[in-house]
N, C-alpha and C positions, 0 to 999 in steps of 0.2 A: 504494500500500500504506500502511495506517495504521501508526503507531507510537506507543507510549505513552512510550517512553524520553525522559526529560528534559522531558516536557510536564507543566506544573503545572495541575491542574484547579481551577476555581473550586469552592467548597464548596456548590454547589447539588447536593447529593450524588446524589439520585435523581430529579432533574427530568428531563423529557424535552425537552431543548433542541433543538427541531427547526427547521431552516431550510426555509422553503417555496420553491417554485419561483419565486414572484413576490410582490412587495408593491407595492400601488398607489402607495405614498408614495415609492417610489424615484424620485429626480430624474434629469434627463437625464444628468448626469455620473456616475450610479451605476447604469446599466442593465446593467452586466456581470453575468453569471450569479453567483448566490449558491450554486451547487451545491457548490462546494469549501469552503465555510465549515465549520470544525470545530465539531461539536455533540455533545451527549450524548444518546443515544437509549435505547431500551428495555433494552439490555444494560448500560447505564451507562458504557460505554466511549466515548471520543471518536471521532466519525466525521464525515466530510463527508456532505452530503446525497446526493451521488452514490454513496455506499456503502450506502444504506438500502434494502432490498428491501421497500418498503411505501409507502403513501400518507401523506404528512405535510403538515400545513398550519401556517402560521406567521403570526400577526397581530402586527405590530410596534407599538411605542409610538405612532408617528405615527397609524396607523390607529385604534388604540384611542382616542386623544385626539379625533380628528375625529368618530368615532361617538358618543363620550360627550358631546361638545359639542352634539349635536343633542338631548340629553336621554334617550338610550336607556339601559335597564337592561343589566346584564351579559348576561343571557340573550338579549336582543334584539341586542346587539352580536355575540355568538357566532353567532346565527342568520344575521346579515347577512354574516358573514365566512367561515363554514365551510360548504362546499357540502353535505356529507352530514349536517349537524345540522338537525333539524326547527325550524320557526318557533317563537317563544316565546309564552308565555301573556300577556304584559304584566301579570302579577301577581306574587305572591310565589312561586308554585310553578313548577318546571320538570317537573312530572308529564307524562309522555308525550313529552318533548322528546328523542327518541332520536337516537343517532348510528349511521348505517347501519342503522336500523330496530331497534336493540337498545340496552340500557342502556349508559351510559358511566361510566367511573371518572373522577371529578373530583378534582383535587389542587391544593393551593397549595404551591409549592416542593417538590413531591414528597410532601407529606403528604395522605393520602386524606381527603376530606370525605364519603365514603360510609360508611354504617353498616348494621348488621343490620336496624334499623328503617328501611324504605325511604321516608323522608319526603323529598320532592323539594325541598330547600331549598339545594342545593349552589351555585346561582348567587346566592342571597341570602346572600353570604358576604364580599364585599370590594367596596369602591368602586373604579371604574376609575382614579381618581386614583393609587392605589397599585400599579397593574399596569404592569410593564415590557413584558411580551409574553405571548402565549398560544400554546401549542404543542399540536398535536393529532396523534395517531396514530390513523388510521381502521382499523377492523377489530379482531376479537378478538385479544387478546394473552395469551400464557401467562406472561409474565414477572412481572406484577403480581398474578396470582391472581384471586380472586373479584371480580366486579363489572365486568369490562372486556370483556364480550362484544361490545360495539359499538365499543370503542376507549377511548382515554385522552385527557383534556383536562387539561393542566397549566398552571396560572396562575402565572407567575413574577413576583415582587414587585420593586419598585424598591429598589435598594440603593446605598450610597455606592460611588464608584469610587476606586481607589487613586491617590493623587497629584493629585487634582482640587481640593484645598483645600476651603474652605467654600462650599457651594452651597445655594441655597434655591429653592423653587417656590411660587408663590401662584396660586390659582384662585378666581375669583368668577363665578357664573353665575346667571341668572334666566330663567324661562320662563313662558309662559302660552298658553292658547288663546283668551283674552279673552272668555270667556263671562260671568264675573262676578268679584267680588272673591275668591272662594274658589278660583278657577282659577289656581293659581300653583305654581311649582317653583323652589326656591332652594338654592344650594349654595355653601359656602365651604370652602376647603382650604388647608393650609399644610404644607410640609415643609422640613426643614433637614438637610443631610448634610455630612460632612467627615471629615478624618483625614489619614493619611499612608501611606507604603508598608508600615508595620507594623500599624496599627490604623485602623479607619474605622467610621463608623456613620451611621444615618439615623433620624430620628423624623418622624412625620407625624400630622396630625389632620384629619378630614373631618367636616363637619356638613352634612347634606342633609335638607331639609324639603319635603314636598309637600302640597298641598291637595286639592281635589276634581279628578276627571278627567271629561272630558265627551266624548260621542261626536260624530259628524259632524253630528248634528241639533241639537247644543247642549244635549242632555239629559245630566244627570249619570248616569254609568255605574252600573248596578246593582252594589252591593257583592258581592264574591265571598264568600259565607258558607260555602263548602266548603273551599278551600285558603288563602284569604286574599288580599286585594288590597293595593295600595300607596298608596291614597288616604289623605290625612291621616296621613301616615307620617313618622317622624323616624329618620334613620340617623346613628349616630356610629361612625366607624371610626378607631381609634387603633392605630398600628403603630410598632414600634421594632425595628431590626435592627443587628447589629454583627458585625465580623469582625476577628480578630486572627491575625497570622502568628507562631506560637510559635517556629518556626525556619525555615530556608530550605525545608524539606520538609513542615512541619506547619502546618495552619491549622484554627482552630476558629471557628464562626459560630453566631449565635443569632438567631431571629426570634420576637417576641412580638406578638400581636394581640388586641385586644378589639373585637368587632363587635356592635353593638346596633341592631336595626331593629324599631321598635315602632309600632303603629297606635293612634291616639287619635282616633277618628272621631265627629263629631257627627251623622252621617247614617246611616240604616239603612232596612231594609224594614219597613213597617208591615203586619202580617198581618191587621189588623182585630181588633176586640174579640173575645176568646175564640178567636182564630185563625180567624175566619170566612173569611178569604181563602184558606185551604187548600181550602175547599169551593166558594168563589165567587171566582174570580180577579179579578172586577171590584172587589173590596174591597182588593186589594193596591195599594200605592203606595210609591214611594221618597221619603223625606222627608229634606231637607237639614239639618234641625235636630231636636233632641230625643232623639237616640239616646244612651243611657247603658248601660254594661255594666261589671261588675267585672272582666271579662277580655276583652281584644281580642287580635288576632293579633300575633305577634312572633317574632323570631329573636335570640337572645343567644348569643354564642359567645366562648370563650376558647381561644387556641391558642398553644402553645409548641413551637418546633422547634429542635433543636440538631444541628449537623453537625461531624464531625471528619474531616479529610483528612490522610493521610500518604502522600506521593508516593514514598517510599523505605522501605517496610516489608518487610524480607526480600526485596529486589529485586522487590517488587510495589507496587501502590498499594492502600492500605487506605482504605475509606470507611465511616463509621459515622453513622447517623442515628437520633436518639431524638426522639419527639414525644408531646405530650399535647394532647388536645382535649376540652373540656367544653361542651355546648350545651343550651340550653333552647328548645324549639320549642312555641309556643302557638298555639291556633286561636280563632276568634271563635265566638259562639253559633250553634248549628245546631239545627234542630227534630228531635227524636227522638220521633216519635209524639205523646205527650201532654205533653211537657216540652221545655225548651230546655237545652242543655248545651254545654260547650266543653272540649276536651281539652288536656292539657299533657304534653309528653314530654321526659324528661331523658336525655341520652346522655353517656357518658364513655368515651374511647378512649385507650389507651396503646399505643404501637407502638415497635418497635426493628428496625433493619435494618443488616446488615453485609455488605460486598462486598469482594472482592479482585480486582484486575485484573492480569493478567500478559501480557507481550508476548514471543512466541517468534519474532519475525521475521514470516514470512508467516502465522503463526497467533496469534490473540489469544484469551484465555480470561478470562471473568468468572464468578465463583462466590461463593456466600455463603448466608446464612440471614436470614430475617425472621420476625416474629411480632407479634401484637397481642392485646389483650383489650378487648372491646367490651361494655359493660353498658348496659341500658335499664331505666328505671323510668317508668311513665306513670300519669296520673290524669285524672279527668274531674270538672269542676265542674258540678253540677246547679243551675240557677237556680230561685228561688222561683216556683212556677207561678202563684200568684195575681197577683203583680206582672207577670209576663210576659204572662199572659192579658189583664189589664186594660189594658195599654199596647200590645197588639198586637205584643209582642216588641221594643218600642223601649226598654224599661227592664228590665235583667236584674241581679238581686241574688243573690249566692251563697247557696245553701241547704245543700248537702251536697257532700262530695268522696268519690268512689269510685275504684276502679281501672278503667283503660281497657283495658289489655292485660296479659298475664302478664309479670312481670319476666323478662328474658332476659340471659344472658351467652354471648357467642360468643368462644372462644379459638382462636387459630390459630398454628401454627408451620410453617415451610416451608423447604426447601432448594432452591437453583436453580443451574444451570450453563448458561452460554451461550458458544458459541465461534464464531469466524469464521476461515475459511481462504481465503486469496487464491490461487486456482488459477493465475491469471496476473495481470498488472497491470490487466487489464480485466474479469476475471471472478472473482467471489467467491461463496462459499456460507456461509450462517450457519444455526445451529441451536442448540437448547437444550431443556432439560427442567426442569420444576418439579414437585416433590412436596410436597403440602400436606396437613396434618392439621388438621381443624377439629372442635371440640367445642362443641355447643350445650347449654346448661343452661336449662331452662324451669321457672319456679316454679309451685307449686300455685296455682289461680286459680278464683274463683267468677265465672261469666259476667257480663259487664258489664251486660247487660239485667236479670239477676237482682239484682245489687247495686243497680241503680237502683230496682227494684221494692221492695226492702227499705227503701232510703232514703226512698222516698215513702210508706211505710206499707202497701204491698200484700202484704207477706210479712214473716215474722219472722227467718228464717235460710235458709241454703242449703248444699248439699253443694259441696265443692271438686272441680274437675277436676284429676286428678293431673298433676303436672309430670314431670320426668325429664331424662335426658341422652341425646343422640344424637351419634354420631361419624361423620365423613366422611374418607375417604382419597382424594385426588384426584391423578392424574398428568396433567400438561399438557405437550404437545410442540409445538415450532415448528421449521419448516425453510423457508428462503428462499434465493433466488439472484438476483443482479443482474449484468447485463452492461452495461458502460459502452462504448457505441459510440464516444463521444469525451467530452471534458470537459463537454459541455453536453447530452448525450443519453444516456439510460439506459432500459433495459427490465428488468422484474423479474417474478418469480412468487413467491408466498408462501403457506404454509400455517401456521395457528396455531390453537391451541385456547384457548377461554375457559371460564370457569366462573361460574355464578350460583347462589347459595343464596337462595331466596325468603324473604321477610320472615317469620321464625318467630313474631313477636309477633302478626302479623295472620293467622296460620294456626291456631295452637293456642289453646285456652282458650275455645272456644264449645261449648255443649251444649244438649241438650233436657231440660227439667225439667217436673215436675208437682208441684202443691201438695197437701200432705196436710191433715188436719183441723186441725192446730195451726198452720198457716200456714208450715210448713217446706217448702222447695223441694227435692224429691228428684231427683237426677240419674238420667236414664234412658239417655242416650247422649251421647257427646261426641267431639270431635276431640282426642285426647291423644297423648302421646309414645309410649306403649306400643303403641297400636293403629293409629296413623296417622302413621308417621314421615315427615317431610318429606324428599323426595329432592332432591339437587342436580341441576343442569342443565348438561351440558357442551355447548359449541358448537364445531363445526368450521368454520373460516373459510378460504376459498380466494380468492385474488385474483391478477390479472395487471394490470400497469400500465406506464406510461411517463412520463418527464419529458423535455421538449424545450425548448431555447432556440435558436430559429432567427432570427438577426438581432434584430429588435425584437419578435418574437413569442415568448411563453413559454406552455407548455401542461403541465398535469399531468392525467392521466386514468387511471382504473382501473375494471375490471369485477370484481365480487365475487359470491360466494354464501356464505351461512352456514347451517348445518344443526344442528338440535337435536332431541331426542326428548321434550321436555316443552313444554307450553303453560301459562302462568300467566294466570289470569283472576280476576275479582272477582265475587262473588255480589251481585247488585243489591239483594237484600233486606236483607242485613246488612253489605254492603261488605267482607266478609272474603275472604281469599285462597283460591283453589282451584287445585289442581295437577292437570293432566289429562295422562294418558299418551297423547301424540299427537305425531307428527312436525311440525316447524315449519321453514320455510325462508324466508330473506330474500335476495333477489338484486337487483342493481341496477348502475348506472353513475354514477360521479361525476366531474366534470371542472371545470376552470377554465382560462380563457385570458385573457391580457392582451396588448394590442398598442399600441405607441407609434406613433401616426400621425405626429407630429412630435416634436421634442425635448421638448415640454412637454405635449402633448395625448395622453391615453390613453383607449382604449376597452377594454371587457372584458365577460366574462360567465361565469357558473358555473351548474351544474345538477346535480340529483340525481334520477335516475329510479329508483324503488324499488317493489318489490312484496313483500308479506308474505302467506304462505300456510300453511295447516295442513291436516292430513288429517282428514276427517270420519269418522264411525263406519263408513262403507262403504269407507274407504281411498282416497277421492278427494281430490285437492288442491282446496281452496276458499280464497277470499280471507278473511284474518283480520279480526276485528272492528275497526271503525274507532276504537274506544275505545283500542286499543293499537297499531295498525298506523301506519306512517309514510306521509305523503302526499309525492308528488314536489314538487319546488320548483325555482325558477330565479331568477337575478338577472342584471341587465344594468346597466352603468354607463358613464359617460364623465366625464373629469376633466381639469382644467388645473392644473399644478403648476409654479411657478417660485420664485425666491428671495423674492418679495414676496407672491404670492397662491397660494391653494389653493382649488379648488372641485371638488365631486363631486356628481353627480346619479345616484341609483341606484334601480332598481325591484326589488321583492322580491315574488315570486309563490308562493303555495301553491296547488297544483292540487286540483281536486275529488277526493274519495276515496269509494269505495263498497265494501261487503263483500257477502258472500253470506248475510247475516242481515238484509237490508233496512236496514242502517245507512248513513248518508251524511254526509260532511263537505263543506260548501261552501267552495270555494277563494276567494281574494281577492288583490288586488294593491295594494300601497302603494308610494308613491314618496317618497323622502327627499332633502333637499338640505342640503349643508353647505358652508360657505365660511369662510375665515380670511384676515386681512390682518396682515402683520408691521408693527408700529409701531416707532418709534425705541426704545421700551422695551416689550417684550412683544408680544402679539398679541391681536386681537379677532376673535371668531367669531360667525357667525349660522348657526343650524341650524333646519331646518323638518322636522318629522315629518309624515307623511301629507299631503304637499304638495297633493294634489287632493281632500282631505277625503272619502276613501272611507268609506262606511257599511258596516260588516261586524261579524259576531260572531266573536270570537277562536276559535282552535281549541280552547282550553280551555273557553270558554263553550259551544261546541257539544258537547263531550264531557261536560261537567258535567250538561247536560240529560239525557244518556243514563244517566249514573251515578246521578243523584239524582232523576230525574223521577218516580220512584214515591213519593217522600216529600212532594212539594209540586208546585204548578204549575210547568211548565217555564220560564215567563217570569221567575221569580226567579233562575234560573241563567243567564240570557241575558247573559253577560259580554261587553260590546261592546268593539270596538277604539276607541282614542283618536282623536279628530278632529284636524284640523290644529292643530299646536302649534309655537310659536316659542320658541327658546332663544338668548339673547344672553350671551356670556361673555367674560371677560378673563383671560388667563393670562400670567405672566411667570416666567422662569427666570433667576436671577441668582446 
């Protein structure tokens, strides 16, 4: 039975601190089950892993370090360590990287990185050097509200520890595929932390620079002109955190982060003079030098998070979190018919959450309120057509700035209650309810295509599409039960509802126009708030699962199905969102097992079998389009770990995927190797990505050809996987 009495929580107020059933980095003397570790999960109350009726995954700092020291991005680290998370894009975007076939809520220390404008940059948010652990709850959850229909990924940052004195960490790494002098990857990072039992803090700085990236054939990878790549990219991640114990029962903490990831590339796609390559693909080529643009892709983010904890507030525990996030997300030039343009989108989010935790013996209760205001403004830079045409798109100079999407404001307030009742010491039931009110405000807006036509002299003025306001009232319920056969074996069943509100900026604000004699564009029809209100999508998720620790073998596995009555798709002509009234279901099985063959030698594997289906107009279930459906995946590994050496060899496979619309994704397998040696001072590591130099097109490269193939030859969207790449690094903690 859990108890809150006398337990002082760390002020990671609303983090989902989940302990997994296994961690590959556990050494021989640490193989005992971690299932009794006290953690903070979706109800925000402390629990042991054996009390959680759901699938949880935990990636510890050692595993993160080893994956990062092979040169992997955060998205690829997560794909390699979380069975039910899709493979990554190897670029800036995590578009389509689903969790259990649906969208995930991504957080840093409990602060959401999701926004109303669904730009998939959540994994372009923090350098792995600053991550202590990653905690994942698979499946829809009602506790956090909108955006978590596939689950929750919480990234927990490194912080100073009480009583540890002054500590520092230094990291230096360099990598290359040895194709030429532009093929490089370099990173340097430094942190220092310290304090005492009353106050402590940590500051860190990371600088990471990459050059060109090359495929298995030694050819420079086609730049991703859709969502943005990470070639010739520079990252600066600055972070500071502090914690003060005000009294024996009260603690306040703060986290501040500035993250900047910007591309400044000298290479690009030459479309031929006057864009002749759009009609004759033989005139297309990728040039390693000569590319210049007034705007290239980037992510800039400011984040501030403050937490207050009072462990004795009216005989309850009070937890308060306030956060602020401001980000600028920019894209590189893309062809829009007769001109090139690049968009830029600014988001600002303020949020507040308060929870109270009360222990009644066998019954624990958590309740509270939360809310946020999320605003979006976006613009699009049109580049001078004469310059772009003459240079084949290699030189792009700003000509005009127009609106890209309607301005939006999404405001939410919610109340929640979550309870747990221990029927016996071995059997418990948990359940809760969340009621959420959401208001969307959409600004009046002239269609982006019409604004571009005016800017380029093809029209004089245009009617606006009316904005307006929409309201949503959502009730979300969850109920789960877990039976502990013994301390190391549990079975559970769980039901939970999730909610998604599709991107309003990408839904509203498009219309059909006609020009009159004076050059004014008259609005004939449009998608507007009054006539075409965007509906929310509720998802019902069911799962059964088990966790087992049997001697040297640990297993976690779960079967699930999630059901919803809406399908979100994108119009291939204008890339805007469409909402379809049709049932959708995702079902599958996820599992991971680890076995210690000897005291130091471990083998293991994980897998996710998943299928996504929707009903067609005849009411028949058909396979969903591969542009949004998840592909099954599998991993296998073996490793050696002792006090001096660590080595790991892992394969990662994405299986082929097809739909009932003649769409196909080709699967691929890559193998990575990582090793490290402890020196008298620090450690040195060698990592190799794509050990066998597999030649493949990334899952995003394949999807991009389907999304954007109507605007240009598919070859310019063939975003390939990186060939064999070596990374050598030195790390010391002192």
